C-alpha positions in Angstrom: -0.1 0.0 0.1 1.4 3.4 -1.0 1.1 5.8 1.8 0.1 9.5 2.0 3.7 10.7 2.2 4.7 8.8 -1.1 1.9 10.1 -3.0 2.7 13.6 -1.8 6.3 13.0 -3.0 5.1 11.7 -6.4 3.0 14.9 -6.8 6.0 16.9 -5.8 8.0 15.4 -8.7 5.0 15.9 -11.0 4.7 19.7 -10.4 8.5 20.1 -10.4 8.5 18.4 -13.9 5.6 20.7 -15.1 7.7 23.6 -14.0 10.9 22.6 -15.7 9.7 21.3 -19.0 7.5 24.2 -19.7 10.2 26.6 -18.8 13.0 25.0 -20.7 10.8 24.5 -23.8 9.7 28.0 -24.1 13.1 29.5 -23.1 14.4 27.5 -26.1 11.6 28.8 -28.4 12.2 32.4 -27.4 16.0 32.0 -27.8 15.4 30.6 -31.3 13.1 33.4 -32.1 15.7 36.0 -31.2 18.6 34.4 -33.0 17.2 32.0 -35.5 20.2 29.5 -35.0 19.9 25.8 -34.0 23.3 26.2 -32.3 21.8 28.5 -29.7 19.4 25.8 -28.6 22.5 23.7 -28.0 24.2 26.4 -26.2 21.2 26.9 -23.9 21.2 23.1 -23.0 24.9 23.5 -22.3 24.2 26.3 -19.8 21.9 23.9 -18.0 24.5 21.2 -18.0 27.7 22.9 -16.8 26.5 23.8 -13.3 25.1 20.2 -13.0 28.6 18.9 -14.1 30.4 20.9 -11.3 27.9 20.9 -8.5 26.3 17.5 -8.7 29.1 15.7 -6.6 28.4 18.4 -3.9 24.7 17.8 -4.3 25.0 14.1 -3.8 27.0 14.7 -0.6 24.5 17.1 0.8 21.8 14.6 0.1 23.5 11.8 1.9 24.3 14.2 4.9 21.1 16.2 5.5 17.3 15.9 5.4 16.6 15.3 1.7 13.3 17.1 2.0 14.9 20.2 3.1 17.5 19.9 0.3 14.9 19.4 -2.3 12.7 22.3 -1.0 15.5 24.8 -0.9 16.8 23.8 -4.3 13.2 24.2 -5.7 12.9 27.7 -4.1 16.0 28.8 -6.3 14.2 27.4 -9.3 11.1 29.4 -8.4 13.3 32.6 -8.1 14.5 31.8 -11.7 10.9 31.3 -13.0 9.7 34.5 -11.6 12.8 36.5 -12.9 12.1 35.2 -16.4 8.5 36.6 -16.3 10.1 40.2 -16.0 12.8 39.3 -18.5 10.4 38.3 -21.2 8.0 41.3 -20.4 10.9 43.6 -21.3 11.2 42.2 -24.8 14.9 41.0 -24.7 16.8 41.2 -28.0 19.7 39.0 -26.8 19.6 35.4 -25.6 22.2 36.4 -22.8 19.6 36.7 -19.9 18.1 33.2 -20.7 21.5 31.5 -20.8 22.4 33.0 -17.4 19.0 32.1 -15.7 19.0 28.6 -17.1 22.6 28.1 -15.7 21.2 29.1 -12.3 18.3 26.8 -12.7 20.8 24.0 -13.7 22.8 24.7 -10.5 19.6 24.3 -8.4 18.8 21.0 -10.1 22.2 19.7 -9.3 21.1 19.7 -5.6 17.4 18.8 -6.2 18.0 15.7 -8.3 19.9 13.5 -5.9 17.4 14.2 -3.2 14.3 14.0 -5.2 15.3 10.9 -7.0 16.4 8.9 -3.7 13.6 10.0 -1.5 11.1 7.5 -3.1 13.6 4.7 -2.7 14.3 5.6 0.9 10.6 5.8 1.8 9.1 2.8 -0.2 9.1 -0.7 1.4 11.1 -3.1 -0.7 8.0 -5.2 -1.8 6.5 -2.2 -3.5 9.7 -0.5 -4.8 9.4 -1.4 -8.5 5.7 -0.3 -8.5 6.8 3.0 -6.8 9.6 3.5 -9.3 7.0 3.0 -12.2 4.6 5.5 -10.5 7.4 7.9 -10.1 8.1 7.7 -13.9 4.3 8.1 -14.6 4.3 11.4 -12.4 7.6 12.6 -14.4 6.0 11.8 -17.8 2.8 13.2 -16.9 4.6 16.5 -16.1 6.3 16.2 -19.5 2.9 16.2 -21.1 1.1 18.8 -19.1 4.0 21.2 -18.7 4.6 22.1 -22.4 1.0 22.0 -23.4 -0.1 24.4 -20.5 2.9 26.6 -21.3 2.2 26.5 -25.0 -1.5 27.7 -24.6 -0.2 30.3 -22.1 2.4 31.6 -24.6 -0.3 32.2 -27.1 -1.9 34.6 -24.7 1.3 36.3 -23.5 5.1 35.2 -24.0 5.7 35.7 -20.2 2.8 33.3 -19.0 4.8 30.0 -19.5 7.0 31.1 -16.7 4.1 32.1 -14.5 2.9 28.4 -15.1 6.4 27.2 -14.1 6.3 29.3 -10.9 2.9 28.1 -9.9 4.0 24.5 -10.3 7.0 25.0 -8.0 4.9 26.7 -5.4 2.7 23.8 -5.1 5.7 21.3 -5.3 7.4 23.0 -2.4 4.2 23.1 -0.4 3.6 19.3 -0.8 7.0 18.6 0.6 5.5 19.3 4.0 3.4 16.3 3.9 6.3 14.0 3.1 7.9 12.1 6.1 11.5 12.1 7.2 13.3 9.1 5.7 14.9 6.7 8.3 17.7 5.6 6.2 21.3 5.9 7.4 23.0 9.3 6.7 26.6 10.0 6.0 28.4 11.4 8.9 29.7 14.9 8.4 32.5 16.9 10.1 35.5 15.8 7.9 36.2 19.2 6.6 36.6 20.1 2.9 38.9 17.4 1.9 36.7 14.8 3.5 33.6 16.2 1.9 35.5 16.1 -1.5 36.4 12.5 -1.0 32.9 11.6 0.0 31.6 13.3 -3.3 34.1 11.1 -5.4 32.9 8.0 -3.7 30.0 7.8 -6.0 32.2 7.9 -9.0 34.6 5.2 -7.5 31.6 2.9 -6.9 30.2 3.3 -10.4 33.6 2.7 -11.9 34.0 -0.7 -10.1 30.4 -2.0 -10.4 30.2 -3.1 -14.1 26.3 -3.4 -14.1 25.8 0.1 -12.8 28.6 1.4 -15.2 27.0 -0.3 -18.1 23.5 0.9 -17.4 24.5 4.5 -16.9 26.9 4.5 -19.8 24.3 3.0 -22.2 21.9 5.9 -21.3 24.6 8.5 -21.5 25.9 7.6 -25.0 22.6 6.7 -26.5 20.9 10.0 -25.5 24.1 11.9 -26.3 23.8 10.8 -29.9 20.1 10.6 -30.2 19.0 13.6 -28.3 16.8 15.3 -31.0 14.2 16.8 -28.6 16.2 20.0 -28.1 15.8 20.6 -31.8 12.0 20.6 -31.6 11.6 24.3 -31.9 13.5 24.1 -35.3 11.8 21.0 -36.4 8.3 22.6 -35.7 9.2 25.7 -37.6 11.3 24.5 -40.5 10.1 20.9 -41.1 6.6 21.0 -40.0 5.4 24.5 -40.2 3.6 24.6 -36.9 3.5 27.4 -34.3 3.6 27.5 -30.4 0.7 25.1 -29.9 2.0 22.7 -32.3 5.4 22.9 -30.6 3.7 22.4 -27.2 2.1 19.2 -28.6 5.2 17.8 -30.0 7.1 18.4 -26.7 4.0 16.8 -24.9 4.2 13.7 -27.2 7.4 12.8 -25.5 5.4 12.5 -22.3 2.4 10.9 -23.8 4.4 7.8 -25.0 6.4 7.6 -21.8 3.4 8.0 -19.6 1.5 5.2 -21.4 4.5 3.0 -21.1 5.1 3.9 -17.4 1.4 3.1 -16.6 1.7 -0.1 -18.3 5.0 -1.0 -16.3 3.2 0.0 -13.1 0.7 -2.7 -13.8 2.7 -5.4 -15.6 6.2 -4.8 -14.3 9.2 -6.3 -16.1 10.2 -9.4 -14.1 12.5 -11.4 -16.4 15.0 -10.7 -19.2 15.8 -7.2 -17.7 19.2 -6.7 -19.4 18.1 -7.7 -23.0 14.9 -5.7 -22.7 17.0 -2.6 -21.7 19.2 -2.9 -24.8 16.3 -3.6 -27.2 14.4 -0.5 -25.9 17.3 1.7 -26.5 17.4 0.3 -30.1 13.9 1.1 -30.7 14.7 4.7 -29.5 17.4 4.9 -32.1 15.0 3.8 -35.0 12.2 6.2 -33.9 14.8 9.1 -33.9 15.8 8.3 -37.5 12.0 8.3 -38.5 11.6 11.7 -36.8 14.6 13.1 -38.7 13.2 12.0 -42.0 9.6 13.1 -41.8 8.1 16.3 -42.7 4.4 15.2 -41.6 3.2 16.5 -38.3 1.3 13.2 -37.5 4.3 10.9 -38.3 6.7 13.1 -36.3 4.2 13.0 -33.3 4.0 9.2 -33.6 7.8 8.9 -33.7 8.2 10.9 -30.7 5.6 8.9 -28.9 7.4 5.7 -29.8 10.9 6.9 -29.0 9.6 8.3 -25.6 8.0 5.0 -24.8 11.1 3.0 -25.5 13.1 5.6 -23.4 10.6 5.0 -20.6 11.5 1.3 -20.6 15.2 2.0 -20.4 14.6 4.7 -17.7 12.4 2.3 -15.6 15.0 -0.5 -15.8 18.0 1.9 -15.1 16.2 3.6 -12.3 15.5 0.3 -10.5 18.8 -1.4 -11.2 21.1 1.4 -10.1 19.7 2.0 -6.6 19.3 -1.8 -5.9 23.0 -2.4 -6.9 24.1 0.5 -4.6 24.7 0.5 -0.9 21.9 2.5 0.9 24.4 5.0 2.5 25.8 5.9 -0.9 22.7 6.2 -2.9 22.8 10.2 -2.9 26.2 10.3 -4.3 25.9 7.6 -6.8 22.5 9.1 -8.1 24.3 12.6 -8.1 27.0 11.2 -10.3 24.5 9.4 -12.5 22.6 12.8 -12.8 25.8 14.2 -14.2 26.0 11.6 -16.8 22.3 11.2 -17.6 21.3 14.7 -17.2 24.5 15.7 -19.0 23.7 13.4 -21.9 20.4 15.3 -22.4 22.1 18.6 -22.3 25.3 17.7 -24.2 23.2 15.6 -26.6 21.2 18.9 -27.3 24.5 20.7 -27.7 25.6 18.0 -30.0 22.4 18.1 -32.0 22.6 21.9 -32.3 26.2 21.8 -33.7 25.3 18.9 -36.0 22.4 20.8 -37.3 24.6 23.7 -38.0 27.0 21.5 -39.9 24.9 18.8 -41.5 21.5 20.3 -41.5 18.4 19.5 -39.4 17.7 16.1 -41.1 21.4 15.1 -41.1 21.8 15.9 -37.5 18.6 13.8 -36.4 19.2 10.9 -38.5 22.9 10.4 -37.8 22.1 10.7 -34.1 19.7 7.8 -34.4 22.2 5.7 -36.4 24.8 6.5 -33.7 22.3 5.3 -31.0 22.1 1.9 -32.7 25.8 1.6 -32.9 26.0 2.2 -29.2 23.5 -0.8 -28.5 25.5 -3.0 -30.7 28.8 -2.2 -28.9 27.1 -2.5 -25.5 25.8 -6.0 -26.4 29.2 -7.2 -26.9 31.3 -5.3 -24.4 29.0 -5.7 -21.4 27.7 -9.3 -21.3 26.9 -9.0 -17.5 24.3 -6.3 -18.2 22.8 -8.3 -21.0 22.6 -11.4 -18.8 20.8 -9.8 -15.9 17.6 -11.6 -15.6 15.7 -10.2 -12.4 16.1 -7.1 -10.6 16.9 -9.1 -7.4 20.0 -10.5 -9.0 21.7 -7.1 -8.5 20.5 -6.2 -5.0 23.4 -5.4 -2.6 21.5 -4.9 0.8 19.6 -8.3 0.9 
């Protein structure tokens, strides 16, 4: 039975996602309207990634040392300040993308502290017998936010270009309020008081553990390289305008298609959880992601593009579900914050760096060439992982990797 505290936490993650996806989608849309360059979409994503790269190890250590609810709430408060600031920036009709780059960097820094706490709290609070279901429902909450966030922001943008950030701020206020209902986890905390050198060493423990655990390394690395090469969603503002000829509402629905496919798959997984053949299913799901990315790059039809995004996001939801269950189960309880923080650098970084790669590729190869070659690259990654990491391929049940049995 899922208690009230876990439900409040899942809703917190939902509203946090609504806030972020709507904000980043229309920050990208406005940057593209100012400059008209796909490269700037990649640079915006880079601004979100760089703070995560440098701050995520500290975020993981903080999550393991302090009350994760407080850390999550404080980080969300910084995101709220960014959303409110963007309202005033947009109302002043900016003619340069610089304010968006700076504010998205601040938002990324806050996410470096929010992610380790927000992602490990459900694992800390859920009883072992319902953990896979909670992970699936957490994915449902996340993907529902991906649907509602950009659609709500898209309709708001038609009324006024500053309103998507009002929607984002509202979502963050609700998310912060819901954290009051979440109970304190009873899991073991990392002892503090070691000074800067000790804190730095603690932060690196997550990286050391990932390096020595081949299954964790393979699961994280697969997502890193697949999304790095196949990250076409950052180019949706350009795809919507140049390939499909649709406006803000069409862009909002394209971005929402990402959530529609993933939510449908996450709901399916919450009812019929994957219990056997975990490793092979993970690899095949990433292969489907690559094929759907190629279709997205080749089409100029809105319906086909929408369907391709639904399929690739559904495939991605399978891989996210498996990785989000494998990695915590294969990690000691007292290290989860730090391991998840490092994972967030790689996985979050793959999204942002994938967006940068897509932006640069689009500038050099054109929009179609960038998306298609990215999908082909994803298929090559799957083939490589199938051969190089047989232990991941051979994982049958989630329980096979649990370290705290």
